[in-house]
C-alpha positions as CSV (number, residue, x, y, z in Angstrom):
1,M,2.3,22.5,-11.7
2,T,-1.5,22.7,-11.3
3,E,-3.5,20.6,-8.9
4,R,-6.0,18.2,-10.5
5,S,-9.6,18.6,-9.7
6,Q,-10.7,15.3,-11.3
7,C,-9.3,11.8,-11.4
8,R,-7.3,11.2,-14.6
9,L,-8.4,7.5,-14.6
10,H,-12.2,7.9,-14.4
11,G,-12.9,11.6,-14.6
12,G,-14.7,11.8,-11.2
13,Q,-13.8,13.8,-8.1
14,S,-10.9,12.2,-6.3
15,T,-10.4,14.0,-3.1
16,G,-9.4,11.3,-0.7
17,A,-10.3,10.9,3.0
18,K,-11.1,14.2,4.7
19,T,-12.1,13.1,8.3
20,P,-9.6,11.9,10.9
21,E,-11.5,8.6,11.0
22,G,-11.2,8.1,7.2
23,R,-7.5,9.0,7.3
24,G,-7.0,6.6,10.1
25,R,-8.7,3.8,8.2
26,I,-6.5,4.4,5.2
27,S,-3.4,4.5,7.4
28,E,-4.3,1.2,9.0
29,A,-5.0,-0.4,5.6
30,N,-1.6,0.7,4.3
31,T,0.2,-0.5,7.4
32,A,-1.5,-3.9,7.0
33,L,-0.7,-4.0,3.3
34,W,3.0,-3.2,3.8
35,A,3.3,-5.6,6.7
36,E,2.0,-8.4,4.6
37,R,4.3,-7.5,1.7
38,N,7.3,-7.4,4.0
39,R,6.3,-10.8,5.4
40,L,6.1,-12.4,2.0
41,I,9.4,-10.9,1.0
42,A,11.0,-12.3,4.1
43,L,9.6,-15.7,3.3
44,A,10.9,-15.6,-0.2
45,L,14.4,-14.6,1.0
46,E,14.4,-17.4,3.5
47,A,13.4,-19.9,0.9
48,E,16.1,-18.6,-1.4
49,R,18.7,-19.0,1.4
50,E,17.5,-22.5,2.2
51,A,17.8,-23.4,-1.5
52,R,21.4,-22.2,-1.6
53,I,22.4,-24.2,1.5
54,S,21.0,-27.5,0.3
């Protein structure tokens, strides 16, 4: 399998973050994104449980 040198969506260079600071920002953003996703799933499950009880 060959490594892509260009983005298949827009054809530009897509190399990602290279510096430790840039990688840290991406990590923090992903952590926040998944935390929010998990929170919303928990709320939906709780609402479903409440609906079954009543």
